[in-house]
C-alpha positions as CSV (number, residue, x, y, z in Angstrom):
1,X,134.9,130.3,204.1
2,X,132.8,127.3,203.2
3,X,133.9,125.8,199.9
4,X,130.3,125.7,198.6
5,X,130.1,129.5,198.7
6,X,132.8,129.6,196.1
7,X,130.3,128.4,193.5
8,X,128.4,131.6,194.0
9,X,131.3,134.0,194.7
10,X,133.4,133.0,191.7
11,X,130.7,133.8,189.1
12,X,129.9,137.0,191.0
13,X,133.5,138.1,190.8
14,X,133.6,137.2,187.1
15,X,130.5,139.3,186.6
16,X,132.0,142.3,188.3
17,X,135.3,142.0,186.3
18,X,133.5,141.6,182.9
19,X,131.1,144.4,183.7
20,X,134.1,146.7,184.1
21,X,135.7,145.5,180.8
22,X,135.1,147.4,177.6
23,X,132.6,145.4,175.5
24,X,134.9,145.7,172.4
25,X,137.6,143.6,174.1
26,X,136.0,140.3,173.2
27,X,139.1,138.2,173.5
28,X,139.7,139.5,177.1
29,X,136.1,138.7,178.0
30,X,136.5,135.2,176.6
31,X,139.8,134.7,178.5
32,X,138.1,135.8,181.8
33,X,135.3,133.4,181.2
34,X,137.7,130.5,180.4
35,X,139.7,131.1,183.6
36,X,136.6,131.4,185.7
37,X,135.1,128.3,184.1
38,X,138.2,126.2,184.8
39,X,138.2,127.6,188.4
40,X,134.7,126.3,188.9
41,X,135.5,123.0,187.3
42,X,138.6,122.6,189.5
43,X,136.5,123.6,192.6
44,X,133.8,121.0,191.8
45,X,136.4,118.3,191.2
46,X,138.2,119.1,194.5
47,X,134.8,119.1,196.3
48,X,134.0,115.7,194.8
49,X,137.2,114.2,196.1
50,X,136.8,115.8,199.5
51,X,133.2,114.6,199.7
52,X,134.2,111.0,198.9
53,X,136.9,111.1,201.6
54,X,134.7,112.6,204.2
55,X,131.8,110.3,203.5
56,X,134.1,107.3,204.3
57,X,134.7,108.9,207.8
58,X,131.2,110.4,208.4
59,X,128.6,107.9,207.3
60,X,125.8,109.2,209.4
61,X,125.4,112.9,208.4
62,X,122.9,113.4,205.7
63,X,124.7,116.5,204.3
64,X,128.3,117.5,204.4
65,X,130.0,120.9,204.2
66,X,127.0,122.5,205.9
67,X,126.9,126.2,206.9
68,X,124.0,128.4,207.9
69,X,123.9,132.2,208.0
70,X,120.8,134.2,209.0
71,X,119.3,136.3,206.1
72,X,115.9,137.4,207.4
73,X,115.2,136.7,211.0
74,X,111.5,137.4,211.0
75,X,110.7,134.3,208.8
76,X,113.8,132.4,209.9
77,X,115.3,132.5,206.4
78,X,118.9,131.4,206.2
79,X,121.6,131.1,203.7
80,X,121.9,127.5,204.5
81,X,124.2,125.3,202.3
82,X,125.2,121.6,202.3
83,X,125.6,118.8,199.8
84,X,124.9,115.1,199.6
85,X,126.0,112.6,196.9
86,X,123.4,113.8,194.3
87,X,124.3,117.5,194.9
88,X,128.0,116.9,194.4
89,X,127.4,115.0,191.2
90,X,125.1,117.8,189.9
91,X,127.7,120.5,190.8
92,X,130.4,118.6,188.9
93,X,128.0,118.2,185.9
94,X,127.1,121.9,186.0
95,X,130.7,122.9,186.0
96,X,131.3,120.7,182.9
97,X,128.3,122.3,181.2
98,X,129.5,125.8,182.1
99,X,133.0,125.4,180.7
100,X,131.5,123.7,177.6
101,X,129.1,126.6,177.2
102,X,132.0,129.0,177.3
103,X,134.0,127.3,174.6
104,X,130.9,126.8,172.4
105,X,130.2,130.5,172.6
106,X,133.7,131.5,171.4
107,X,132.5,131.9,167.9
108,X,129.8,134.4,168.9
109,X,130.6,138.0,167.9
110,X,127.4,140.0,168.8
111,X,126.9,141.4,172.3
112,X,129.6,139.1,173.8
113,X,129.8,141.1,177.1
114,X,126.0,141.1,177.6
115,X,125.7,137.4,176.7
116,X,128.3,136.2,179.3
117,X,126.9,138.5,182.0
118,X,123.5,136.8,181.7
119,X,125.3,133.4,181.3
120,X,127.0,134.0,184.6
121,X,123.8,135.0,186.4
122,X,122.2,131.8,185.1
123,X,125.2,129.8,186.5
124,X,124.8,131.5,189.9
125,X,121.2,130.4,190.0
126,X,122.0,126.8,189.1
127,X,124.9,126.4,191.5
128,X,122.9,128.1,194.3
129,X,120.0,125.8,193.8
130,X,122.1,122.7,194.2
131,X,123.9,123.8,197.3
132,X,120.8,125.2,199.2
133,X,119.3,123.5,202.1
134,X,116.8,126.3,202.8
135,X,113.7,126.0,200.7
136,X,113.2,129.7,200.3
137,X,116.8,130.3,199.3
138,X,116.5,127.3,196.9
139,X,113.4,128.9,195.3
140,X,115.2,132.2,195.1
141,X,118.2,130.8,193.3
142,X,115.9,128.9,191.0
143,X,114.1,132.1,190.0
144,X,117.5,133.8,189.5
145,X,118.4,131.1,187.0
146,X,115.1,131.6,185.1
147,X,115.4,135.3,184.4
148,X,118.6,135.2,182.2
149,X,117.3,132.0,180.6
150,X,114.4,134.0,179.0
151,X,116.9,136.6,177.6
152,X,119.4,134.1,176.4
153,X,116.8,132.2,174.4
154,X,114.9,135.4,173.3
155,X,118.0,137.3,172.1
156,X,120.7,134.7,171.3
157,X,118.5,131.7,170.4
158,X,117.7,130.4,167.0
159,X,114.4,129.5,165.2
160,X,111.3,130.8,166.8
161,X,113.2,132.3,169.7
162,X,110.8,135.0,170.7
163,X,107.9,132.5,170.7
164,X,110.0,130.0,172.7
165,X,111.1,132.6,175.2
166,X,107.5,133.8,175.8
167,X,106.1,130.3,176.1
168,X,108.9,129.4,178.6
169,X,108.0,132.5,180.7
170,X,104.3,131.7,180.9
171,X,104.8,128.1,181.8
172,X,107.4,128.9,184.4
173,X,105.1,131.5,186.0
174,X,102.5,128.7,186.5
175,X,105.1,126.3,187.8
176,X,106.5,128.9,190.2
177,X,103.0,129.6,191.6
178,X,102.5,125.9,192.5
179,X,106.0,125.8,194.0
180,X,105.6,128.9,196.1
181,X,102.2,127.7,197.5
182,X,103.8,124.3,198.3
183,X,106.8,125.8,200.0
184,X,104.9,128.3,202.2
185,X,102.3,125.6,203.0
186,X,105.0,123.3,204.3
187,X,106.6,126.2,206.2
188,X,103.5,127.1,208.1
189,X,102.2,123.6,208.8
190,X,105.4,122.2,210.0
191,X,105.8,124.7,212.8
192,X,106.0,122.8,216.1
193,X,104.0,123.8,219.2
194,X,105.7,126.6,220.9
195,X,108.4,126.7,218.2
196,X,109.1,128.7,215.1
197,X,108.8,128.0,211.4
198,X,111.8,127.1,209.3
199,X,112.6,126.6,205.6
200,X,115.5,124.4,206.4
201,X,114.9,120.9,204.8
202,X,116.5,119.0,207.7
203,X,114.7,121.0,210.4
204,X,111.4,120.6,208.6
205,X,111.9,116.8,208.5
206,X,112.7,116.8,212.2
207,X,109.6,118.9,213.0
208,X,107.3,116.6,211.0
209,X,108.8,113.5,212.7
210,X,108.1,115.2,216.0
211,X,104.5,115.9,215.0
212,X,104.0,112.3,214.0
213,X,105.4,111.1,217.3
214,X,102.9,113.4,219.1
215,X,100.0,112.2,217.1
216,X,99.5,115.5,215.3
217,X,97.7,116.0,212.0
218,X,100.0,115.8,209.1
219,X,97.4,115.3,206.4
220,X,98.6,118.6,204.9
221,X,101.5,116.7,203.4
222,X,99.1,115.2,200.8
223,X,98.2,118.7,199.7
224,X,101.5,120.6,199.7
225,X,103.9,117.9,198.6
226,X,102.1,117.3,195.2
227,X,102.1,121.1,194.7
228,X,105.8,121.2,195.2
229,X,106.4,118.1,193.1
230,X,104.3,119.5,190.2
231,X,106.0,122.9,190.6
232,X,109.5,121.5,190.3
233,X,108.3,119.1,187.5
234,X,106.9,121.9,185.4
235,X,110.0,124.1,185.8
236,X,112.5,121.3,185.1
237,X,110.6,119.8,182.2
238,X,109.9,123.2,180.6
239,X,113.6,124.3,180.9
240,X,114.8,121.1,179.2
241,X,112.3,121.4,176.3
242,X,113.0,125.1,175.8
243,X,116.7,124.4,175.7
244,X,116.2,121.8,173.0
245,X,114.1,124.1,171.0
246,X,116.8,126.8,171.2
247,X,119.4,124.4,169.9
């Protein structure tokens, strides 16, 4: 099994275990979260070490620890994972944030079980986003991370939490619309002659390079790249601002 898949599997297993635990057993739930948080932190630290060692050997591959499994054949959607230097750093940082979030939440007494279930779903989305090489899968994980964020702010936030959660949702809907149009625009316009479309970042880059070599029209890049850029920009900026308002 690819080590990157552990960043999705570990939180899923934690969710399943906590779901089966009585909500009144708060200490047990916190213990499970602590163990799982340390497991994710150790996994990310091990991944970082392995990545640095492999990068010294393999200096040509753009991504390491790659794996691809077909999800939906009709549109060539894959569970495709891999990491570069930025992804590894973000995974390590996310693991530090997760374990910190677990300990910061120790003092919470209301709806502990529900809080950590949503917290774990948020973690799955964040980890999945950083390991994905398939644009559709990346977008899917991103949306998975946004759903629990609304509830965590709206139910467990402070200050004008309902207002902040609703404002977050409306802004993210707009950002997601831009992003979806950009992703599907890139998908359909990067299809090579006689080939099939792909959401894989590396394959899209190769197809575009082939189109350039053949003298094909790639002016669509000036339309769909800005949409994708704005979409990710709105989503990222709004999440950061909403998190600050929550605190």
